[in-house]
C-alpha positions as a LaTeX table, in Angstrom:
\begin{tabular}{lrrr}
\hline
Residue & $x$ (\AA) & $y$ (\AA) & $z$ (\AA) \\
\hline
Unk1 & $-2.16$ & 130.26 & $-175.13$ \\
Unk2 & $-0.61$ & 133.53 & $-173.76$ \\
Unk3 & 2.57 & 133.80 & $-171.83$ \\
Unk4 & 4.78 & 136.44 & $-170.53$ \\
Unk5 & 6.58 & 138.25 & $-173.38$ \\
Unk6 & 9.03 & 140.33 & $-171.22$ \\
Unk7 & 11.26 & 137.72 & $-169.48$ \\
Unk8 & 14.79 & 139.00 & $-169.33$ \\
Unk9 & 16.16 & 135.56 & $-169.70$ \\
Unk10 & 15.86 & 134.15 & $-173.29$ \\
Unk11 & 16.52 & 130.54 & $-174.12$ \\
Unk12 & 19.94 & 129.82 & $-175.61$ \\
Unk13 & 20.00 & 129.61 & $-179.44$ \\
Unk14 & 20.62 & 125.86 & $-179.32$ \\
Unk15 & 17.53 & 125.24 & $-177.12$ \\
Unk16 & 15.47 & 127.20 & $-179.58$ \\
Unk17 & 16.76 & 125.22 & $-182.55$ \\
Unk18 & 16.05 & 121.92 & $-180.65$ \\
Unk19 & 12.56 & 123.16 & $-180.09$ \\
Unk20 & 12.09 & 123.87 & $-183.85$ \\
Unk21 & 13.54 & 120.43 & $-184.77$ \\
Unk22 & 11.15 & 118.74 & $-182.24$ \\
Unk23 & 8.20 & 120.47 & $-183.94$ \\
Unk24 & 9.27 & 119.45 & $-187.30$ \\
Unk25 & 9.75 & 115.87 & $-186.12$ \\
Unk26 & 6.25 & 115.75 & $-184.71$ \\
Unk27 & 3.04 & 114.55 & $-186.36$ \\
Unk28 & 1.59 & 117.99 & $-187.04$ \\
Unk29 & 2.28 & 120.73 & $-189.59$ \\
Unk30 & 3.02 & 124.14 & $-187.96$ \\
Unk31 & 2.51 & 127.69 & $-189.30$ \\
Unk32 & 5.11 & 130.16 & $-188.36$ \\
Unk33 & 4.06 & 133.81 & $-187.91$ \\
Unk34 & 5.70 & 136.51 & $-190.06$ \\
Unk35 & 7.58 & 139.06 & $-187.88$ \\
Unk36 & 9.39 & 142.29 & $-188.81$ \\
Unk37 & 10.89 & 143.78 & $-185.67$ \\
Unk38 & 11.56 & 143.04 & $-181.95$ \\
Unk39 & 8.01 & 144.12 & $-180.80$ \\
Unk40 & 6.27 & 141.86 & $-183.38$ \\
Unk41 & 8.59 & 139.05 & $-182.14$ \\
Unk42 & 7.56 & 139.66 & $-178.53$ \\
Unk43 & 3.92 & 139.53 & $-179.56$ \\
Unk44 & 4.57 & 136.16 & $-181.25$ \\
Unk45 & 6.24 & 135.00 & $-178.10$ \\
Unk46 & 3.35 & 136.20 & $-175.95$ \\
Unk47 & 0.77 & 134.50 & $-178.12$ \\
Unk48 & 2.61 & 131.19 & $-178.13$ \\
Unk49 & 3.49 & 130.75 & $-181.80$ \\
Unk50 & 5.64 & 127.73 & $-182.43$ \\
Unk51 & 8.00 & 129.53 & $-184.89$ \\
Unk52 & 8.53 & 132.94 & $-186.47$ \\
Unk53 & 9.58 & 133.78 & $-190.02$ \\
Unk54 & 11.65 & 136.79 & $-191.28$ \\
Unk55 & 11.26 & 136.89 & $-195.00$ \\
Unk56 & 13.68 & 138.77 & $-197.27$ \\
Unk57 & 10.91 & 140.85 & $-198.75$ \\
Unk58 & 9.73 & 141.86 & $-195.25$ \\
Unk59 & 13.27 & 142.76 & $-194.15$ \\
Unk60 & 13.72 & 144.91 & $-197.26$ \\
Unk61 & 10.52 & 146.79 & $-196.33$ \\
Unk62 & 11.26 & 147.11 & $-192.66$ \\
Unk63 & 14.95 & 148.12 & $-193.05$ \\
Unk64 & 14.95 & 150.09 & $-196.30$ \\
Unk65 & 11.45 & 150.86 & $-197.25$ \\
Unk66 & 12.43 & 149.16 & $-200.51$ \\
Unk67 & 10.87 & 146.39 & $-202.71$ \\
Unk68 & 12.12 & 142.87 & $-202.75$ \\
Unk69 & 14.82 & 143.28 & $-205.43$ \\
Unk70 & 18.00 & 141.99 & $-203.65$ \\
Unk71 & 18.90 & 145.39 & $-202.52$ \\
Unk72 & 19.10 & 144.46 & $-198.84$ \\
Unk73 & 22.59 & 143.56 & $-197.67$ \\
Unk74 & 23.70 & 140.56 & $-195.60$ \\
Unk75 & 24.72 & 142.74 & $-192.68$ \\
Unk76 & 21.33 & 144.61 & $-192.65$ \\
Unk77 & 19.50 & 141.16 & $-192.64$ \\
Unk78 & 21.70 & 139.81 & $-189.84$ \\
Unk79 & 21.24 & 142.91 & $-187.70$ \\
Unk80 & 17.46 & 142.72 & $-187.93$ \\
Unk81 & 17.52 & 138.94 & $-187.14$ \\
Unk82 & 19.82 & 139.51 & $-184.10$ \\
Unk83 & 17.47 & 142.18 & $-182.77$ \\
Unk84 & 14.54 & 139.83 & $-183.14$ \\
Unk85 & 16.24 & 136.74 & $-181.63$ \\
Unk86 & 17.35 & 138.73 & $-178.49$ \\
Unk87 & 13.92 & 139.32 & $-177.30$ \\
Unk88 & 11.96 & 136.11 & $-177.99$ \\
Unk89 & 12.19 & 132.36 & $-177.22$ \\
Unk90 & 10.31 & 131.53 & $-180.33$ \\
Unk91 & 12.56 & 129.94 & $-183.01$ \\
Unk92 & 13.27 & 132.25 & $-185.86$ \\
Unk93 & 13.48 & 131.04 & $-189.53$ \\
Unk94 & 15.16 & 133.46 & $-191.90$ \\
Unk95 & 14.65 & 133.62 & $-195.64$ \\
Unk96 & 18.31 & 134.36 & $-196.81$ \\
Unk97 & 17.21 & 134.51 & $-200.51$ \\
Unk98 & 20.14 & 133.35 & $-202.67$ \\
Unk99 & 22.67 & 133.45 & $-199.81$ \\
Unk100 & 23.99 & 136.89 & $-200.98$ \\
Unk101 & 26.19 & 135.56 & $-203.78$ \\
Unk102 & 27.88 & 132.32 & $-204.70$ \\
Unk103 & 28.60 & 129.28 & $-202.51$ \\
Unk104 & 31.37 & 131.11 & $-200.58$ \\
Unk105 & 28.95 & 133.88 & $-199.86$ \\
Unk106 & 26.39 & 131.36 & $-198.62$ \\
Unk107 & 28.98 & 130.10 & $-196.10$ \\
Unk108 & 29.36 & 133.58 & $-194.73$ \\
Unk109 & 25.62 & 134.00 & $-194.59$ \\
Unk110 & 25.14 & 130.85 & $-192.61$ \\
Unk111 & 27.96 & 131.85 & $-190.18$ \\
Unk112 & 26.57 & 135.26 & $-189.54$ \\
Unk113 & 22.95 & 134.16 & $-189.09$ \\
Unk114 & 23.87 & 131.27 & $-186.78$ \\
Unk115 & 25.77 & 133.62 & $-184.55$ \\
Unk116 & 22.78 & 136.00 & $-184.50$ \\
Unk117 & 20.73 & 133.27 & $-182.89$ \\
Unk118 & 18.62 & 132.09 & $-185.84$ \\
Unk119 & 17.26 & 128.64 & $-185.78$ \\
Unk120 & 16.91 & 127.86 & $-189.46$ \\
Unk121 & 17.79 & 129.52 & $-192.83$ \\
Unk122 & 16.42 & 128.97 & $-196.27$ \\
Unk123 & 18.63 & 129.17 & $-199.40$ \\
Unk124 & 17.04 & 129.39 & $-202.71$ \\
Unk125 & 17.87 & 128.59 & $-206.31$ \\
Unk126 & 16.57 & 131.81 & $-207.93$ \\
Unk127 & 19.08 & 133.88 & $-209.97$ \\
Unk128 & 19.44 & 137.11 & $-207.99$ \\
Unk129 & 19.79 & 139.91 & $-208.43$ \\
Unk130 & 18.05 & 140.11 & $-211.85$ \\
Unk131 & 20.71 & 140.20 & $-214.60$ \\
Unk132 & 20.77 & 142.80 & $-217.27$ \\
Unk133 & 18.18 & 142.07 & $-219.97$ \\
Unk134 & 15.96 & 139.91 & $-217.84$ \\
Unk135 & 13.13 & 142.29 & $-217.90$ \\
Unk136 & 12.30 & 141.42 & $-214.23$ \\
Unk137 & 11.47 & 137.87 & $-215.18$ \\
Unk138 & 13.03 & 135.48 & $-212.61$ \\
Unk139 & 15.06 & 132.44 & $-213.59$ \\
Unk140 & 16.73 & 129.53 & $-211.80$ \\
Unk141 & 20.41 & 128.95 & $-211.44$ \\
Unk142 & 21.78 & 125.54 & $-212.70$ \\
Unk143 & 20.89 & 122.70 & $-210.32$ \\
Unk144 & 24.52 & 121.83 & $-209.79$ \\
Unk145 & 25.19 & 125.38 & $-208.47$ \\
Unk146 & 22.11 & 125.27 & $-206.20$ \\
Unk147 & 23.27 & 121.96 & $-204.73$ \\
Unk148 & 26.69 & 123.36 & $-204.16$ \\
Unk149 & 25.08 & 126.23 & $-202.24$ \\
Unk150 & 23.29 & 123.76 & $-199.99$ \\
Unk151 & 26.50 & 121.82 & $-199.37$ \\
Unk152 & 28.35 & 125.03 & $-198.52$ \\
Unk153 & 25.64 & 126.03 & $-196.11$ \\
Unk154 & 25.81 & 122.66 & $-194.38$ \\
Unk155 & 29.54 & 122.83 & $-194.08$ \\
Unk156 & 29.44 & 126.43 & $-192.51$ \\
Unk157 & 27.19 & 125.63 & $-189.52$ \\
Unk158 & 28.86 & 124.97 & $-186.24$ \\
Unk159 & 25.61 & 123.81 & $-184.26$ \\
Unk160 & 24.15 & 120.70 & $-185.85$ \\
Unk161 & 20.81 & 121.75 & $-184.50$ \\
Unk162 & 20.83 & 124.79 & $-186.89$ \\
Unk163 & 18.60 & 123.90 & $-189.83$ \\
Unk164 & 19.52 & 124.39 & $-193.48$ \\
Unk165 & 16.37 & 124.59 & $-195.75$ \\
Unk166 & 16.88 & 124.20 & $-199.53$ \\
Unk167 & 14.31 & 126.24 & $-201.43$ \\
Unk168 & 13.28 & 126.24 & $-204.98$ \\
Unk169 & 11.40 & 128.96 & $-206.75$ \\
Unk170 & 10.68 & 126.47 & $-209.47$ \\
Unk171 & 6.85 & 126.61 & $-209.31$ \\
Unk172 & 5.79 & 128.86 & $-212.15$ \\
Unk173 & 9.43 & 128.73 & $-213.54$ \\
Unk174 & 9.75 & 125.02 & $-214.31$ \\
Unk175 & 7.66 & 122.00 & $-214.72$ \\
Unk176 & 6.62 & 119.55 & $-212.08$ \\
Unk177 & 9.37 & 117.09 & $-212.85$ \\
Unk178 & 12.07 & 119.73 & $-212.61$ \\
Unk179 & 10.67 & 121.08 & $-209.36$ \\
Unk180 & 10.66 & 117.54 & $-207.78$ \\
Unk181 & 14.21 & 116.95 & $-209.17$ \\
Unk182 & 15.47 & 120.01 & $-207.35$ \\
Unk183 & 13.75 & 119.19 & $-204.09$ \\
Unk184 & 15.12 & 115.62 & $-204.25$ \\
Unk185 & 18.62 & 116.95 & $-205.07$ \\
Unk186 & 18.54 & 119.37 & $-202.07$ \\
Unk187 & 17.41 & 116.48 & $-199.86$ \\
Unk188 & 20.15 & 114.22 & $-201.18$ \\
Unk189 & 22.66 & 116.87 & $-200.46$ \\
Unk190 & 21.75 & 116.80 & $-196.76$ \\
Unk191 & 19.14 & 119.66 & $-196.40$ \\
Unk192 & 17.18 & 119.37 & $-193.23$ \\
Unk193 & 13.98 & 120.49 & $-195.03$ \\
Unk194 & 13.05 & 121.38 & $-198.56$ \\
Unk195 & 10.99 & 124.59 & $-199.41$ \\
Unk196 & 8.67 & 124.82 & $-202.38$ \\
Unk197 & 6.88 & 128.08 & $-203.11$ \\
Unk198 & 4.01 & 128.69 & $-205.53$ \\
Unk199 & 2.32 & 125.35 & $-205.37$ \\
Unk200 & $-1.47$ & 126.08 & $-205.31$ \\
Unk201 & $-3.25$ & 122.69 & $-205.44$ \\
Unk202 & $-3.17$ & 119.48 & $-203.51$ \\
Unk203 & $-2.42$ & 117.65 & $-206.76$ \\
Unk204 & 0.66 & 119.79 & $-207.51$ \\
Unk205 & 1.92 & 119.34 & $-203.98$ \\
Unk206 & 1.62 & 115.58 & $-204.22$ \\
Unk207 & 3.46 & 115.46 & $-207.58$ \\
Unk208 & 6.42 & 117.76 & $-206.55$ \\
Unk209 & 6.93 & 115.97 & $-203.21$ \\
Unk210 & 6.54 & 112.34 & $-204.49$ \\
Unk211 & 9.21 & 109.95 & $-203.14$ \\
Unk212 & 10.59 & 112.65 & $-200.60$ \\
Unk213 & 11.38 & 111.55 & $-197.09$ \\
Unk214 & 12.77 & 114.93 & $-196.06$ \\
Unk215 & 10.21 & 117.25 & $-194.40$ \\
Unk216 & 8.70 & 119.92 & $-196.63$ \\
Unk217 & 8.26 & 123.64 & $-196.09$ \\
Unk218 & 5.38 & 125.01 & $-198.21$ \\
Unk219 & 4.72 & 128.62 & $-199.30$ \\
Unk220 & 1.36 & 129.18 & $-200.86$ \\
Unk221 & $-1.35$ & 131.78 & $-201.25$ \\
Unk222 & $-4.06$ & 129.18 & $-201.41$ \\
Unk223 & $-5.88$ & 129.34 & $-198.01$ \\
Unk224 & $-7.48$ & 125.94 & $-198.47$ \\
Unk225 & $-4.17$ & 124.23 & $-199.22$ \\
Unk226 & $-2.57$ & 125.92 & $-196.22$ \\
Unk227 & $-4.89$ & 124.15 & $-193.83$ \\
Unk228 & $-2.49$ & 122.82 & $-191.11$ \\
Unk229 & $-4.70$ & 119.88 & $-190.20$ \\
Unk230 & $-4.88$ & 118.62 & $-193.86$ \\
Unk231 & $-1.19$ & 119.19 & $-194.39$ \\
Unk232 & $-0.37$ & 117.13 & $-191.38$ \\
Unk233 & $-1.36$ & 114.06 & $-193.39$ \\
Unk234 & 1.32 & 115.01 & $-195.96$ \\
Unk235 & 5.11 & 115.52 & $-195.93$ \\
Unk236 & 4.59 & 119.25 & $-195.17$ \\
Unk237 & 5.66 & 120.21 & $-191.67$ \\
Unk238 & 5.81 & 123.96 & $-192.10$ \\
Unk239 & 3.39 & 126.10 & $-194.12$ \\
Unk240 & 3.88 & 129.97 & $-194.45$ \\
Unk241 & 0.59 & 131.86 & $-194.69$ \\
Unk242 & 2.00 & 135.14 & $-195.88$ \\
Unk243 & 3.01 & 138.44 & $-194.23$ \\
Unk244 & $-0.25$ & 139.90 & $-192.85$ \\
Unk245 & 1.21 & 141.23 & $-189.50$ \\
Unk246 & 3.51 & 143.73 & $-191.21$ \\
Unk247 & 0.82 & 144.72 & $-193.75$ \\
Unk248 & $-1.73$ & 145.22 & $-191.00$ \\
Unk249 & 0.79 & 147.25 & $-188.88$ \\
Unk250 & 1.53 & 149.69 & $-191.65$ \\
Unk251 & $-2.16$ & 149.99 & $-192.46$ \\
Unk252 & $-2.83$ & 150.94 & $-188.83$ \\
Unk253 & 0.09 & 153.55 & $-188.93$ \\
Unk254 & $-1.48$ & 155.01 & $-192.09$ \\
Unk255 & $-4.92$ & 155.31 & $-190.45$ \\
Unk256 & $-3.59$ & 156.82 & $-187.30$ \\
Unk257 & $-1.60$ & 159.48 & $-189.19$ \\
Unk258 & $-4.53$ & 160.26 & $-191.49$ \\
Unk259 & $-6.83$ & 160.70 & $-188.43$ \\
Unk260 & $-4.38$ & 163.19 & $-186.92$ \\
Unk261 & $-4.10$ & 165.11 & $-190.22$ \\
Unk262 & $-7.87$ & 165.24 & $-190.77$ \\
Unk263 & $-8.80$ & 165.90 & $-187.08$ \\
Unk264 & $-10.81$ & 162.74 & $-186.90$ \\
Unk265 & $-11.03$ & 160.42 & $-183.89$ \\
Unk266 & $-8.06$ & 158.14 & $-183.88$ \\
Unk267 & $-8.56$ & 154.36 & $-184.43$ \\
Unk268 & $-7.92$ & 151.98 & $-181.56$ \\
Unk269 & $-4.37$ & 151.85 & $-180.40$ \\
Unk270 & $-2.03$ & 149.95 & $-178.17$ \\
Unk271 & $-2.42$ & 151.19 & $-174.53$ \\
Unk272 & 0.49 & 152.64 & $-172.69$ \\
Unk273 & 0.32 & 149.71 & $-170.29$ \\
Unk274 & 0.47 & 147.20 & $-173.12$ \\
Unk275 & 3.46 & 148.95 & $-174.45$ \\
Unk276 & 5.14 & 148.77 & $-171.17$ \\
Unk277 & 4.52 & 145.01 & $-171.10$ \\
Unk278 & 5.88 & 144.48 & $-174.52$ \\
Unk279 & 8.99 & 146.54 & $-173.86$ \\
Unk280 & 9.63 & 144.88 & $-170.59$ \\
Unk281 & 9.45 & 147.99 & $-168.46$ \\
Unk282 & 8.93 & 146.09 & $-165.17$ \\
Unk283 & 12.18 & 144.26 & $-165.68$ \\
Unk284 & 14.03 & 147.50 & $-166.45$ \\
Unk285 & 12.59 & 149.04 & $-163.22$ \\
Unk286 & 13.89 & 146.07 & $-161.30$ \\
Unk287 & 17.35 & 146.56 & $-163.00$ \\
Unk288 & 17.17 & 150.28 & $-161.91$ \\
Unk289 & 16.54 & 149.29 & $-158.27$ \\
Unk290 & 19.08 & 146.49 & $-158.24$ \\
Unk291 & 22.02 & 148.23 & $-160.04$ \\
Unk292 & 21.47 & 151.95 & $-159.91$ \\
Unk293 & 19.87 & 152.49 & $-156.39$ \\
Unk294 & 16.52 & 153.17 & $-157.89$ \\
Unk295 & 13.22 & 152.06 & $-156.48$ \\
Unk296 & 10.89 & 154.80 & $-157.56$ \\
Unk297 & 8.74 & 153.84 & $-160.55$ \\
Unk298 & 9.06 & 156.22 & $-163.43$ \\
Unk299 & 6.01 & 157.68 & $-165.06$ \\
Unk300 & 5.12 & 156.15 & $-168.36$ \\
Unk301 & 5.75 & 158.12 & $-171.45$ \\
Unk302 & 2.35 & 158.10 & $-173.16$ \\
Unk303 & 3.02 & 157.91 & $-176.86$ \\
\hline
\end{tabular}
């Protein structure tokens, strides 16, 4: 399915949140697409994706050109999320890492991202940033503290349609029983979904989600496990399949720059007309005519 990506009227945030909740309540698992800027969000809108994901790691690269080491600030994340939400009707899920501090910081994180138009936020139980002496080896915060963060997030939202997702980084850091205990605790605290990352087999998935009635969000690198049709028969209702769009975009930039430097023929590129469509130039031409006495179409700037 393909639809117009340049409509000047975007659905209100509540309507987008309701759309995401309806998808989660349905019988099928969905796979959000990873986005990193407004144009990638418009492409997701145009192609008809059911949801978008802005990961903390992706935001760190897009905003700072930095690795995922909890260097990105809340204000930088919120600003990028707001820019994405203003151009697309597709619900945006944001990975807010550890909530940028303790439970009080989590409240502020939720308030800011809700006002930015985000549809759902994940809050995780990883100890961030890495403390002195950790050697870069991640660890988990105490379960009681993690649950407190989920409760703080729930108390901070003003729109009940806005989804709070409790995430554990436990896979690889804790045993199956501990991962399940954390997911169940997040669900009991009222999280709308629970997120588990690093599960790589169907057996592991069954063990860590045993007894859960809350919908599950799965992050995995196993392509077979990430099959949405198979996952639709489980508690999983969202599966994240990585961040290929950003990686592919930067690879294309590298190839285009290298071809200019070497004098080679450039690789295939977006046409000027496609860029006009994705930036909504026709709408802006209409605004010129309606509000500034325009009416003469401007020549495209060929990039």
